[in-house]
SERO-4910 file (N, C-alpha, C, O; in steps of 0.05 Angstrom, whole numbers):
BEGIN
 pado doro    nc1    nc2    nc3   cac1   cac2   cac3    cc1    cc2    cc3    oc1    oc2    oc3
  Met    A    -49   -440    193    -56   -430    218    -58   -398    202    -37   -390    190
  Pro    A    -87   -377    201    -85   -355    185    -68   -328    210    -69   -327    234
  Pro    A    -49   -306    186    -35   -303    209    -57   -278    230    -79   -268    226
  Gly    A    -37   -276    252    -59   -250    267    -74   -270    280    -83   -261    301
  Thr    A    -81   -293    275   -107   -304    303    -83   -325    311    -62   -334    301
  Asn    A   -100   -330    340    -84   -344    366    -95   -383    360    -81   -401    370
  Ser    A   -117   -389    346   -117   -412    333   -123   -411    310   -125   -390    298
  Ala    A   -128   -438    299   -140   -453    275   -161   -440    273   -172   -428    292
  Pro    A   -172   -439    244   -192   -427    233   -222   -447    251   -241   -438    263
  Gly    A   -215   -466    249   -241   -485    261   -250   -478    291   -272   -481    300
  Ser    A   -230   -469    302   -237   -461    332   -231   -425    343   -218   -416    362
  Glu    A   -250   -408    316   -249   -392    325   -269   -389    342   -283   -408    347
  Asn    A   -273   -362    356   -304   -363    374   -308   -332    374   -300   -314    388
  Lys    A   -330   -332    345   -347   -301    333   -366   -308    348   -369   -330    359
  Ala    A   -385   -280    349   -419   -278    344   -440   -294    327   -437   -284    304
  Pro    A   -451   -306    327   -465   -322    309   -480   -285    291   -490   -264    298
  Gly    A   -474   -296    272   -497   -274    249   -495   -279    222   -472   -287    218
  Glu    A   -506   -278    202   -512   -278    174   -475   -276    156   -471   -288    135
  Thr    A   -458   -263    167   -435   -260    152   -405   -279    167   -383   -284    158
  Glu    A   -420   -284    193   -402   -304    211   -401   -322    216   -423   -330    222
  Pro    A   -373   -350    219   -387   -372    222   -408   -379    247   -414   -368    269
  Asp    A   -417   -401    236   -443   -410    257   -421   -434    275   -409   -451    261
  Val    A   -418   -434    296   -401   -443    316   -424   -469    327   -447   -464    335
  Gly    A   -413   -499    325   -423   -520    335   -425   -524    370   -418   -510    388
  Glu    A   -437   -551    370   -433   -554    395   -408   -561    397   -394   -548    413
  Glu    A   -391   -589    379   -367   -596    382   -349   -568    379   -328   -579    371
  Gly    A   -343   -547    380   -328   -529    374   -329   -524    338   -310   -512    329
  Thr    A   -345   -530    323   -330   -529    290   -349   -513    274   -373   -512    278
  Glu    A   -335   -500    254   -348   -478    242   -356   -481    215   -342   -494    199
  Asp    A   -373   -473    210   -388   -479    177   -382   -461    156   -400   -459    139
  Lys    A   -358   -446    155   -343   -424    144   -324   -446    129   -309   -463    138
  Leu    A   -334   -433     89   -316   -448     70   -298   -436     56   -303   -416     43
  Tyr    A   -275   -448     58   -255   -434     52   -245   -453     19   -256   -475     13
  Cys    A   -223   -438      3   -214   -438    -19   -232   -434    -40   -253   -422    -38
  Val    A   -222   -445    -63   -248   -446    -89   -262   -469    -87   -279   -476   -103
  Cys    A   -255   -480    -70   -270   -518    -69   -288   -509    -44   -294   -525    -26
  Lys    A   -292   -493    -43   -311   -488    -14   -317   -506      5   -340   -514     11
  Thr    A   -294   -512     14   -299   -531     34   -292   -529     61   -270   -518     61
  Lys    A   -299   -535     85   -290   -536    104   -267   -531    116   -258   -552    105
  Tyr    A   -243   -521    131   -221   -520    148   -221   -556    158   -239   -570    168
  Asp    A   -195   -562    149   -184   -585    153   -153   -578    158   -138   -564    144
  Asp    A   -144   -595    185   -120   -582    190   -104   -601    169    -83   -590    166
  Glu    A   -105   -619    157    -90   -643    142    -81   -634    121    -62   -646    111
  Lys    A    -93   -609    108    -85   -602     83    -67   -576     93    -67   -565    115
  Val    A    -52   -571     69    -35   -546     69    -51   -523     55    -63   -524     33
  Met    A    -48   -501     73    -58   -477     56    -41   -451     52    -19   -448     61
  Ile    A    -53   -437     41    -24   -403     33    -47   -387     34    -68   -398     27
  Ala    A    -47   -362     41    -56   -342     44    -61   -322     22    -39   -326     11
  Cys    A    -72   -305      8    -69   -291     -5    -63   -262     -1    -81   -248      9
  Asp    A    -35   -250     -8    -31   -227      4    -35   -205    -13    -19   -188    -20
  Arg    A    -62   -208    -21    -74   -188    -30   -109   -176    -18   -121   -154    -16
  Cys    A   -114   -201    -14   -147   -208     -7   -154   -221     23   -173   -216     37
  Asp    A   -129   -242     31   -118   -252     62   -140   -271     61   -151   -276     83
  Glu    A   -149   -282     39   -164   -311     38   -147   -332     30   -131   -329     12
  Trp    A   -153   -355     45   -142   -382     45   -147   -402     29   -169   -410     23
  Tyr    A   -123   -411     19   -134   -434     -1   -112   -449     -9    -89   -441    -14
  His    A   -126   -482    -11   -109   -503     -7    -88   -509    -36    -93   -511    -60
  Thr    A    -65   -510    -21    -43   -508    -44    -54   -523    -70    -57   -512    -91
  Ser    A    -61   -546    -66    -69   -568    -84    -88   -552   -104    -83   -552   -128
  Cys    A   -107   -541    -95   -123   -525   -110   -117   -505   -134   -123   -501   -157
  Val    A   -101   -495   -114    -89   -472   -143    -52   -486   -151    -31   -473   -148
  His    A    -53   -509   -158    -34   -524   -176    -12   -511   -157      1   -494   -169
  Met    A     -6   -514   -131     30   -507   -123     28   -532   -107     10   -537    -91
  Pro    A     52   -548   -113     68   -570   -100     68   -561    -73     65   -537    -70
  Asp    A     72   -576    -50     74   -571    -17    104   -565     -9    114   -551     10
  Leu    A    116   -581    -30    139   -566    -26    156   -544    -32    178   -537    -22
  Glu    A    134   -531    -59    153   -504    -58    134   -487    -43    121   -474    -59
  Val    A    128   -484    -23    104   -467     -3    126   -446     -3    125   -424    -14
  Asp    A    151   -459     16    168   -442     28    194   -423      7    213   -409     13
  Leu    A    183   -433    -16    192   -412    -39    178   -381    -45    187   -360    -55
  Val    A    148   -390    -33    133   -357    -46    138   -341    -43    135   -340    -19
  Asp    A    145   -322    -50    150   -295    -42    132   -274    -34    138   -258    -16
  Gln    A    107   -273    -50     82   -261    -56     62   -282    -68     59   -289    -92
  Phe    A     49   -289    -48     20   -312    -66     -8   -287    -72    -21   -272    -57
  Ile    A     -7   -292    -99    -31   -281   -104    -56   -297   -111    -48   -317   -123
  Cys    A    -73   -296   -110   -102   -326   -113   -112   -313   -143   -110   -290   -151
  Pro    A   -122   -338   -158   -133   -337   -188   -152   -312   -186   -153   -294   -202
  Leu    A   -169   -314   -162   -195   -293   -162   -180   -265   -159   -189   -245   -171
  Cys    A   -158   -264   -144   -152   -227   -146   -143   -218   -180   -145   -197   -193
  Val    A   -134   -242   -186   -121   -235   -216   -142   -235   -234   -140   -216   -249
  Glu    A   -161   -248   -237   -182   -250   -250   -198   -219   -247   -205   -205   -266
  Arg    A   -203   -215   -218   -217   -191   -226   -206   -165   -216   -218   -147   -205
  Asn    A   -178   -169   -223   -162   -140   -234   -147   -140   -248   -124   -138   -241
  Pro    A   -155   -144   -279   -140   -160   -305   -125   -128   -314   -112   -126   -335
  His    A   -131   -105   -296   -115    -78   -301    -97    -76   -295    -82    -57   -301
  Leu    A    -92    -94   -280    -57    -96   -261    -44   -117   -260    -59   -137   -257
  Asp    A    -22   -121   -262     -2   -138   -269     -1   -161   -235     18   -174   -226
  Leu    A    -15   -160   -228    -17   -186   -201     -6   -207   -210    -13   -211   -233
  Arg    A      9   -225   -201     25   -249   -209     34   -258   -188     40   -239   -173
  Thr    A     40   -291   -172     55   -295   -158     80   -291   -161     87   -296   -184
  Thr    A    101   -281   -144    127   -286   -140    144   -304   -123    140   -309   -100
  Trp    A    162   -313   -139    179   -338   -119    203   -317   -115    209   -295   -124
  Lys    A    214   -337    -94    240   -337    -87    262   -358    -97    257   -382   -101
  Arg    A    286   -347   -101    304   -374   -114    316   -388   -100    327   -381    -79
  Arg    A    315   -407   -109    312   -442    -97    338   -438    -87    350   -416    -89
  Cys    A    348   -462    -76    368   -465    -66    391   -479    -92    376   -492   -107
  Leu    A    414   -480   -101    423   -485   -116    431   -526   -113    430   -544   -129
  Asn    A    437   -526    -87    446   -558    -76    419   -574    -91    422   -594   -105
  Gly    A    391   -562    -84    366   -581    -85    363   -583   -125    356   -603   -138
  Leu    A    374   -553   -135    369   -556   -158    382   -576   -179    378   -578   -203
  Lys    A    404   -595   -157    426   -594   -178    428   -636   -172    442   -653   -183
  Gln    A    412   -635   -154    403   -658   -143    397   -671   -174    393   -659   -195
  Arg    A    399   -706   -167    395   -731   -182    367   -715   -196    364   -704   -218
  Asp    A    348   -720   -174    318   -705   -179    318   -680   -163    323   -684   -139
  Pro    A    316   -666   -168    308   -639   -155    278   -640   -138    272   -630   -117
  Asn    A    260   -656   -159    239   -655   -144    223   -674   -121    199   -675   -115
  Ser    A    250   -687   -111    249   -708    -90    242   -696    -64    249   -672    -65
  Pro    A    231   -700    -42    240   -695    -13    251   -689     -5    248   -673     14
  Glu    A    272   -700    -14    300   -708      6    325   -695     -2    347   -698      7
  Ala    A    315   -675    -30    331   -646    -39    321   -626    -20    302   -626     -5
  Cys    A    340   -609    -25    333   -588    -10    308   -560    -26    314   -551    -49
  His    A    289   -552    -15    268   -542    -29    272   -511    -19    261   -491    -28
  Lys    A    292   -512      6    295   -481     18    299   -457     -7    306   -463    -30
  Pro    A    294   -428      4    297   -413    -17    331   -399    -16    335   -389      6
  Ala    A    350   -398    -31    370   -387    -23    377   -355    -11    361   -337    -14
  Arg    A    395   -353     -2    401   -325     13    400   -299     -1    412   -279      7
  Gly    A    382   -301    -29    385   -280    -45    417   -269    -55    433   -283    -67
  Ala    A    421   -240    -48    442   -238    -54    470   -241    -43    492   -231    -48
  Phe    A    463   -258    -26    489   -263      0    501   -286    -20    525   -288    -23
  Ser    A    481   -304    -36    496   -335    -34    476   -354    -59    454   -345    -65
  Lys    A    480   -369    -67    463   -389    -78    456   -408    -72    446   -423    -88
  Tyr    A    460   -413    -44    454   -437    -30    438   -418      5    446   -401     21
  Cys    A    413   -434      1    400   -436     32    420   -423     58    414   -402     70
  Ser    A    444   -438     62    463   -449     80    486   -451     66    493   -454     43
  Asp    A    501   -448     92    531   -457     87    540   -491     84    559   -502     72
  Glu    A    515   -503    102    526   -534     96    506   -537     77    499   -560     81
  Cys    A    491   -528     56    488   -537     28    502   -530     10    496   -537    -13
  Gly    A    523   -515     17    540   -503      4    568   -523      0    582   -529    -20
  Val    A    567   -528     23    593   -549     25    574   -572     14    583   -582     -7
  Gln    A    552   -581     21    538   -606      4    546   -604    -30    553   -625    -41
  Tyr    A    544   -583    -44    538   -583    -71    568   -583    -80    571   -590   -104
  Met    A    593   -576    -65    621   -579    -73    623   -602    -78    627   -615    -98
  His    A    619   -607    -54    623   -645    -52    622   -655    -71    642   -664    -84
  Met    A    586   -659    -79    580   -668    -99    589   -670   -131    587   -687   -148
  Arg    A    598   -646   -130    617   -638   -155    642   -655   -152    648   -672   -168
  Ile    A    652   -651   -137    677   -665   -139    679   -696   -137    699   -705   -148
  Ser    A    659   -717   -124    653   -740   -119    648   -741   -162    665   -754   -173
  Leu    A    630   -730   -178    623   -731   -197    654   -726   -216    660   -738   -237
  Trp    A    664   -713   -207    691   -708   -226    712   -730   -221    728   -734   -239
  Val    A    714   -743   -203    727   -771   -186    721   -787   -201    736   -803   -212
  Asp    A    688   -784   -206    673   -812   -222    680   -822   -250    684   -846   -257
  Asn    A    682   -796   -266    688   -783   -286    727   -790   -296    739   -785   -316
  Gly    A    733   -802   -275    767   -806   -280    789   -778   -272    813   -774   -278
  Gly    A    772   -764   -260    795   -740   -242    811   -750   -222    807   -773   -214
  Asn    A    828   -738   -211    849   -746   -194    836   -733   -168    832   -709   -169
  Arg    A    831   -743   -152    820   -719   -120    854   -704   -115    857   -680   -113
  Asp    A    871   -718   -113    900   -712   -100    909   -682   -117    910   -660   -106
  Arg    A    914   -687   -141    914   -669   -154    903   -643   -163    914   -622   -171
  Leu    A    873   -652   -160    854   -620   -161    867   -611   -136    880   -592   -143
  Trp    A    872   -616   -107    881   -603    -83    907   -594    -86    917   -584    -66
  Asp    A    917   -595   -102    950   -594   -111    947   -562   -135    964   -546   -139
  Thr    A    916   -562   -149    910   -547   -167    896   -517   -146    905   -494   -150
  Val    A    884   -521   -134    875   -504   -118    883   -497    -80    870   -483    -65
  Lys    A    898   -507    -77    905   -503    -52    923   -471    -50    915   -453    -36
  Gly    A    946   -467    -67    953   -437    -64    936   -422    -82    937   -399    -72
  Ala    A    924   -421    -98    900   -402   -106    902   -385    -97    910   -383    -74
  Glu    A    891   -356   -114    890   -328    -96    871   -320   -116    866   -329   -138
  Arg    A    856   -292   -100    837   -281   -123    858   -261   -145    876   -246   -140
  Arg    A    843   -271   -173    861   -266   -201    861   -240   -196    841   -234   -182
  Glu    A    876   -221   -201    879   -193   -208    887   -194   -239    895   -173   -247
  Gly    A    886   -207   -252    896   -199   -281    913   -226   -300    929   -243   -292
  Val    A    904   -221   -327    907   -241   -344    940   -233   -354    945   -210   -359
  Val    A    959   -254   -358    983   -246   -369    983   -262   -391    979   -285   -385
  Ala    A    985   -259   -419    986   -273   -445   1026   -265   -454   1041   -246   -452
  Ser    A   1028   -287   -461   1063   -284   -466   1058   -297   -498   1042   -314   -505
  Ala    A   1077   -283   -514   1088   -296   -538   1108   -292   -553   1117   -269   -553
  Arg    A   1122   -310   -569   1149   -302   -569   1147   -294   -606   1134   -304   -624
  Ile    A   1170   -265   -605   1173   -260   -625   1194   -256   -637   1215   -248   -628
  Leu    A   1185   -264   -668   1194   -272   -691   1220   -244   -702   1218   -221   -709
  Asp    A   1246   -267   -699   1259   -237   -713   1254   -233   -748   1263   -247   -766
  Ile    A   1244   -217   -748   1233   -200   -776   1249   -185   -795   1249   -164   -782
  Lys    A   1260   -180   -811   1277   -169   -817   1261   -148   -846   1246   -161   -861
  Ala    A   1266   -116   -854   1253   -116   -871   1277   -121   -894   1292   -141   -891
  Glu    A   1279   -105   -914   1287   -124   -940   1313   -105   -945   1322   -105   -968
  Asp    A   1321    -95   -932   1342    -78   -929   1360    -80   -906   1376    -64   -897
  Gly    A   1352   -106   -896   1368   -124   -878   1371   -106   -846   1385   -110   -826
  Ala    A   1349    -85   -852   1349    -82   -821   1328    -85   -803   1305    -84   -812
  Ala    A   1334    -89   -775   1309   -110   -757   1277    -80   -758   1284    -56   -757
  Leu    A   1252    -86   -758   1237    -79   -755   1228    -72   -732   1223    -88   -714
  Ala    A   1224    -38   -728   1212    -36   -703   1186    -52   -684   1166    -59   -696
  Ile    A   1187    -56   -654   1168    -64   -648   1143    -41   -652   1154    -19   -649
  Ile    A   1123    -39   -657   1096    -19   -668   1082    -19   -632   1071    -39   -621
  Pro    A   1084      3   -620   1070      4   -595   1033      7   -594   1021     23   -610
  Pro    A   1019     -7   -577   1004    -15   -586    999     20   -585   1014     38   -576
  Lys    A    963     22   -600    947     48   -595    939     64   -576    934     88   -576
  Ile    A    938     46   -557    915     49   -535    942     39   -509    953     17   -509
  Thr    A    949     62   -488    964     46   -473    949     30   -453    925     27   -453
  Lys    A    967     22   -437    960     18   -415    936     32   -392    914     22   -387
  Ala    A    946     57   -380    937     67   -379    911     80   -383    896     85   -364
  Asp    A    903     87   -411    875     88   -417    864     68   -417    841     69   -410
  Arg    A    878     39   -426    857     23   -419    840     20   -387    816     17   -382
  Glu    A    866     23   -365    844     19   -345    833     42   -338    817     40   -319
  Leu    A    837     65   -347    822     85   -347    787     76   -359    766     80   -346
  Ala    A    788     66   -378    769     55   -400    745     36   -382    721     36   -385
  Arg    A    763     17   -362    750      1   -352    738     15   -313    718      9   -300
  Leu    A    757     30   -306    749     43   -284    722     61   -290    700     57   -280
  Arg    A    727     75   -302    701     90   -322    675     75   -327    654     84   -320
  Ala    A    677     50   -340    647     29   -339    648     29   -320    626     38   -313
  Arg    A    663     23   -295    650      4   -272    634     28   -253    615     23   -238
  Leu    A    647     55   -258    633     81   -246    599     81   -256    578     82   -244
  Asp    A    608     80   -285    577     86   -296    557     60   -287    533     66   -286
  Ala    A    563     37   -282    558     12   -269    545     24   -247    520     26   -246
  Leu    A    563     33   -227    549     34   -199    533     62   -202    512     60   -191
  Val    A    536     81   -210    517    111   -216    488     89   -223    467     90   -209
  Gln    A    490     76   -238    456     57   -250    449     46   -220    428     48   -208
  Lys    A    467     36   -215    456     16   -187    447     40   -163    425     38   -152
  Arg    A    461     57   -159    455     73   -142    431     85   -139    421     89   -118
  Glu    A    415     95   -174    400    109   -176    368     91   -169    345     96   -161
  Ala    A    390     63   -179    369     48   -171    349     42   -147    325     41   -144
  Leu    A    374     41   -133    369     44   -107    350     62    -92    330     59    -79
  Lys    A    366     85    -99    348    109    -90    326    110   -100    314    129    -91
  Ala    A    314     99   -113    288     89   -122    272     72   -114    247     74   -117
  Glu    A    285     49    -98    276     37    -71    272     44    -59    249     41    -52
  Met    A    287     58    -44    288     62    -20    258     87    -12    245     88      9
  Asp    A    254    111    -41    234    121    -35    216    103    -27    203    105     -6
  Val    A    215     85    -43    181     67    -41    185     53    -15    166     38    -10
  Val    A    207     52      6    206     44     32    200     67     51    190     64     73
  Ala    A    207     92     38    198    116     53    167    119     43    152    129     60
  Trp    A    154    110     18    128    115     26    112     91     41     91     92     54
  Arg    A    129     70     36    109     49     59    112     58     87     94     57    104
  Glu    A    139     70     92    133     85    127    112    105    131    102    111    153
  Lys    A    105    116    105     94    145    110     67    130    107     52    134    126
  Val    A     55    109     84     35     97     88     25     86    123      4     89    136
  Thr    A     49     72    128     41     60    155     36     75    177     24     69    198
  Glu    A     47     96    169     42    120    201     10    135    191     -7    142    207
  Leu    A      9    136    174    -16    150    166    -44    124    174    -65    132    184
  Ala    A    -39     96    167    -57     81    174    -66     83    200    -89     89    207
  Ile    A    -38     76    221    -35     72    247    -53     94    257    -68     89    275
  Gln    A    -51    123    244    -63    147    256    -88    143    254   -103    142    273
  His    A    -95    141    226   -124    136    220   -132    112    238   -152    120    250
  Ala    A   -128     87    245   -139     75    266   -146     75    295   -160     62    311
  Asp    A   -124    103    296   -130     98    323   -145    118    325   -150    123    349
  Thr    A   -156    133    308   -181    159    303   -205    146    304   -225    158    313
  Ile    A   -207    122    295   -233    109    280   -240     91    303   -264     86    309
  Glu    A   -217     79    317   -230     57    326   -232     37    322   -243     21    337
  Gln    A   -219     29    295   -225      3    284   -196     -9    277   -177      1    288
  Cys    A   -193    -26    262   -178    -37    251   -153    -29    240   -130    -31    247
  Gly    A   -170    -16    214   -154      1    197   -137    -12    180   -130      1    161
  Trp    A   -128    -34    183   -110    -53    161   -118    -36    129   -141    -35    121
  Asp    A   -100    -27    116    -92    -19     93    -91    -30     70    -74    -15     61
  Gln    A    -95    -41     56    -91    -67     32    -64    -51     12    -49    -65      0
  Arg    A    -62    -27     12    -48    -20     -7    -18    -22      5      3    -20     -6
  Leu    A    -24    -24     31     13    -27     43     20    -61     34     39    -72     46
  Cys    A      6    -75     16     21    -96     -1     22    -90    -29     25   -109    -45
  Phe    A     20    -65    -37     34    -50    -63     60    -63    -74     81    -62    -61
  Gly    A     58    -74    -98     89    -73   -110     96    -39   -121     83    -18   -122
  Asp    A    130    -49   -128    139    -31   -133    127     -9   -163    132     14   -169
  Glu    A    114    -23   -174    105    -11   -206     75      6   -197     68     27   -207
  Glu    A     59     -9   -173     37      3   -163     42     25   -146     24     42   -144
  Val    A     68     29   -130     73     50   -115     82     80   -133     81    103   -125
  Ala    A     89     71   -154     96     92   -170     70    104   -184     64    128   -182
  Glu    A     53     83   -199     27     91   -209      4    104   -184     -7    125   -190
  Phe    A      0     97   -168    -18    102   -139    -13    113   -127    -30    127   -118
  Gly    A     19    115   -114     30    124    -84     10    148    -85    -10    148    -70
  Ala    A     15    167   -101     12    197    -95    -20    202    -89    -31    221    -79
  Ser    A    -33    176   -101    -67    178   -101    -72    170    -62    -86    180    -46
  Val    A    -57    152    -61    -59    136    -31    -58    158    -11    -74    158      8
  Leu    A    -42    176    -12    -31    199      8    -51    213      8    -62    217     30
  Glu    A    -64    226    -17    -84    239    -15   -107    234     -8   -122    252     -1
  Ser    A   -114    203     -8   -142    192      5   -135    205     33   -151    220     44
  Tyr    A   -108    197     46   -112    203     78   -111    236     93   -115    243    116
  Glu    A   -105    252     69   -105    275     79   -137    284     73   -148    300     87
  Glu    A   -151    271     50   -179    276     49   -196    260     73   -219    265     81
  Gly    A   -184    246     80   -201    226     99   -190    242    128   -201    230    147
  Gln    A   -173    264    136   -173    270    163   -206    284    166   -220    278    186
  Ala    A   -215    299    150   -243    317    153   -265    297    156   -288    305    162
  Asp    A   -260    274    154   -283    249    148   -276    236    179   -264    214    178
  Val    A   -280    243    203   -269    224    222   -279    198    223   -265    181    235
  Asp    A   -301    192    214   -317    161    204   -299    152    191   -292    131    201
  Gly    A   -283    159    166   -268    145    159   -288    132    125   -276    123    105
  Thr    A   -307    134    125   -329    119    116   -322    133     76   -337    124     59
  Gln    A   -315    140     73   -306    148     49   -308    123     19   -288    110     12
  Gln    A   -331    123      8   -338    102    -11   -322     97    -31   -328     75    -41
  Glu    A   -303    110    -41   -287    108    -60   -251     86    -43   -237     67    -50
  Glu    A   -253    106    -17   -232     90     -7   -241     71     13   -221     62     24
  Ala    A   -258     64     19   -267     49     44   -248     27     40   -228     22     53
  Glu    A   -260     17     20   -252    -12      3   -228    -22     16   -225    -45     25
  Trp    A   -211     -2     15   -181    -14     29   -179    -16     49   -157    -27     53
  Trp    A   -195    -11     79   -185     -8     99   -207    -27    116   -231    -23    115
  Cys    A   -196    -43    129   -205    -54    144   -232    -50    170   -222    -47    192
  Thr    A   -252    -50    170   -273    -33    182   -278    -49    202   -301    -48    209
  Gly    A   -260    -71    219   -263    -91    243   -266    -78    269   -275    -55    270
  Lys    A   -262    -89    284   -261    -84    314   -227    -78    321   -208    -89    310
  Lys    A   -225    -60    340   -200    -54    338   -179    -70    351   -155    -61    352
  Lys    A   -185    -92    362   -170   -121    351   -177   -139    339   -183   -162    346
  Cys    A   -176   -128    316   -185   -152    296   -163   -185    291   -139   -186    287
  Asp    A   -185   -207    292   -167   -233    295   -150   -231    271   -127   -239    274
  Arg    A   -156   -222    247   -151   -221    217   -128   -215    218   -111   -233    216
  His    A   -116   -180    225   -103   -171    227    -81   -168    253    -57   -162    249
  Ser    A    -92   -172    277    -74   -174    302    -50   -165    295    -37   -178    279
  Gly    A    -39   -140    306    -15   -131    311      1   -125    283     24   -128    277
  Trp    A    -21   -116    269     -7   -111    234     17    -85    242     40    -84    233
  Gln    A      6    -69    259     27    -42    266     56    -44    269     75    -32    259
  Lys    A     54    -67    291     80    -65    294     94    -87    273    118    -84    269
  Leu    A     82   -105    260     96   -119    238    106   -103    223    130   -101    219
  Arg    A     85    -88    210     93    -68    191    109    -46    198    115    -31    179
  Ile    A    118    -40    221    139    -26    228    169    -40    223    191    -34    214
  Ala    A    157    -60    233    193    -74    233    194    -83    203    217    -84    195
  Glu    A    184    -87    192    198    -91    156    199    -70    152    216    -68    134
  Val    A    190    -44    160    203    -17    142    231    -14    157    252     -8    146
  Glu    A    229    -19    177    255    -11    190    279    -27    174    301    -19    166
  Phe    A    271    -48    174    294    -85    171    298    -66    134    318    -54    128
  Asp    A    277    -69    117    279    -46     97    301    -22     87    316    -18     68
  Lys    A    292     -8    110    316     11    114    339     15    118    353     32    107
  Glu    A    345     -3    135    373    -16    150    390    -33    123    414    -37    124
  Ile    A    377    -40    107    394    -65     93    396    -48     58    406    -54     37
  Lys    A    380    -27     69    383     -9     30    406      2     33    423      6     16
  Asp    A    405     12     71    424     45     82    453     29     73    466     39     55
  Gln    A    460      9     84    481    -15     79    494    -17     52    518    -15     46
  Ala    A    466    -25     33    479    -27      5    492     -3     -5    513      1    -17
  Leu    A    467     19      6    486     45     -5    507     56     -1    519     71    -16
  Gln    A    514     48     30    539     65     40    565     50     27    586     63     24
  Lys    A    561     17     18    575     -2      3    577      6    -23    601      7    -31
  Leu    A    553     14    -47    565     32    -56    577     57    -65    588     62    -86
  Thr    A    570     71    -45    590    103    -35    617     90    -33    635     96    -48
  Lys    A    621     74    -17    647     69    -13    666     62    -36    687     74    -41
  Leu    A    653     38    -53    673     28    -72    670     54    -97    689     58   -113
  Glu    A    649     67    -99    652     95   -122    672    111   -113    683    125   -130
  Arg    A    682    112    -86    696    136    -86    724    125    -81    741    142    -82
  Glu    A    734     95    -75    753     87    -81    761     92   -117    782    102   -125
  Ile    A    744     84   -132    747     82   -165    750    110   -172    765    120   -189
  Arg    A    731    124   -154    752    163   -170    778    168   -160    793    185   -169
  Lys    A    787    147   -133    807    160   -121    830    140   -152    848    148   -168
  Arg    A    820    118   -148    848    108   -173    843    127   -202    861    136   -217
  Val    A    813    130   -205    821    143   -231    837    169   -229    847    175   -250
  Glu    A    841    184   -211    859    216   -203    881    200   -201    899    208   -216
  Asp    A    888    179   -186    926    173   -186    926    166   -215    948    174   -222
  Ile    A    914    155   -234    925    153   -261    924    177   -283    934    179   -305
  Leu    A    906    196   -267    909    221   -287    932    233   -282    947    243   -299
  Asp    A    937    232   -249    958    258   -238    973    238   -221    968    235   -197
  Pro    A    995    222   -237   1006    199   -222   1026    218   -192   1030    207   -170
  Gln    A   1036    247   -201   1048    264   -188   1037    264   -160   1049    259   -139
  Val    A   1012    272   -163    999    277   -126    994    248   -115    991    244    -91
  His    A    993    227   -135    994    205   -103   1017    192    -97   1019    170    -87
  Leu    A   1042    212   -108   1069    198    -99   1071    222    -80   1080    214    -59
  Ser    A   1066    255    -78   1075    266    -61   1047    265    -27   1042    277     -6
  Asn    A   1042    253    -37   1018    247    -19   1027    224      3   1026    223     27
  Ala    A   1036    201    -23   1053    177     -7   1076    182     17   1082    168     36
  Lys    A   1090    215      7   1115    212     19   1099    235     41   1109    235     63
  Ile    A   1085    246     38   1070    259     62   1065    239     91   1072    241    115
  Leu    A   1052    222     77   1039    198     96   1048    180    110   1039    166    128
  Glu    A   1078    186     93   1090    157    105   1108    160    128   1129    173    126
  Pro    A   1101    147    151   1099    147    184   1140    146    177   1150    137    156
  Ser    A   1158    161    203   1177    157    210   1176    133    224   1197    120    222
  Ser    A   1161    124    237   1156    105    267   1136     91    254   1118    103    244
  Pro    A   1138     59    254   1110     37    261   1092     55    275   1097     68    295
  Leu    A   1069     54    260   1042     60    268   1020     40    276   1022     19    263
  Ser    A    996     41    300    990     25    314    971     17    281    965     34    264
  Arg    A    964    -11    280    948    -15    256    918      0    250    906     -4    272
  Pro    A    906     10    238    886     28    241    864      2    244    865    -21    235
  Thr    A    843     16    260    820    -12    264    795    -15    239    781      6    239
  Val    A    789    -26    227    773    -34    205    734    -20    211    715    -28    224
  Asn    A    737     -3    199    710     13    210    682     -6    192    667      4    175
  Gly    A    682    -28    199    667    -50    182    632    -40    190    627    -23    207
  Leu    A    612    -55    174    587    -56    183    576    -77    186    583    -97    174
  Ser    A    551    -76    208    548   -103    226    536   -121    201    530   -108    181
  Lys    A    534   -146    200    514   -159    184    499   -167    192    499   -173    216
  His    A    472   -175    169    453   -182    187    443   -214    181    454   -220    160
  Lys    A    431   -228    188    429   -255    176    414   -253    157    395   -238    161
  Pro    A    413   -265    130    395   -266    111    373   -267    117    356   -250    115
  Asn    A    370   -297    127    341   -312    128    341   -305    159    350   -324    171
  Gly    A    334   -285    175    330   -271    189    296   -274    201    281   -271    182
  Asp    A    287   -277    219    267   -276    223    238   -254    226    213   -257    225
  Leu    A    263   -226    230    250   -208    223    222   -207    209    201   -203    220
  Arg    A    224   -210    186    197   -202    165    188   -239    162    197   -260    153
  Lys    A    159   -229    180    142   -253    174    120   -246    149    106   -226    147
  Lys    A    122   -270    130     93   -262    120     70   -270    124     50   -260    115
  Gly    A     74   -301    146     52   -312    159     30   -320    126      7   -313    123
  Lys    A     46   -335    110     30   -353     89     40   -370     82     40   -376     58
  Lys    A     52   -384    101     69   -417    103     46   -429    112     24   -419    117
  Lys    A     57   -463    113     34   -481    129     19   -474    149     25   -457    167
  Lys    A      1   -485    147    -23   -489    173    -16   -516    198    -12   -540    192
  Glu    A    -16   -510    214     -1   -524    241    -24   -523    252    -27   -531    275
***
């Protein structure tokens, strides 16, 4: 079913006209969909283009029905052909590892859901457990001992380092004197400092990349606000297709999009020829884009919250690493602080100031491009 509608395309009630579908006596419409130009058929799976909002049969765009849930953003072949100067392409989510490692990954019985992004390689904890059970079973079938496997891992802890031992041979010089052990050129503290500074450099790069992503979210928030104001002013739908711009398009055209709204303030009708093609001029409660204001606001707020949490984690980790660097460079300061902070009597355990976690597969963001039902 198309997003923003309360009924299937075949049951829409629209006024007759040259550009509107003709509704027959039995309630069927004559509108043609997809590149095959056929009428709506509720037996076929369809997907909507995230750029032009037109609907296409998955079979006509060479997309297996099992892969529909893995689509991140779908761009139809016509949009790609009409915009050769833009890097338009369909993007995909990473598939659950449990489904990829099955004997037949393309079978309907295998998991075809998207993984939980940076949180996990699997779509759920259940799929993660199933995958590990499958690996253990394969290991046992190849001659492994399940009991010995458990004895090996039951006491495992997170690795903090690797220690290598070697036997030193008694080597003597020609005069019979024992040779002195040559100390390493780089001390342990220097190696640790080099490792920590490399981690700091990586964290700084991640933080800068995250700030760039937050700038894109701020741009989407501003454009959403301007689009809502524009729609209220002209008493039309006002949906702006540029809200679907990717990061590269925002970097290239973001400033001009904001300028188009500033220039449009003097034009109450909002009928600028250069920019009118981006805005939907339908009625206030447009059937195609019904409720787009609330949906876009919710998406922006969700993105801001996720990226704020990620930035807080990076900042906290960076602060901890810098503190460790200071302790290595000046250990006396660390020892003096430890003496000052040592309590004379047991103190109550401090509370953990953790961050609230959100469901990776939450229903807050809805793309509206799944199977027709």
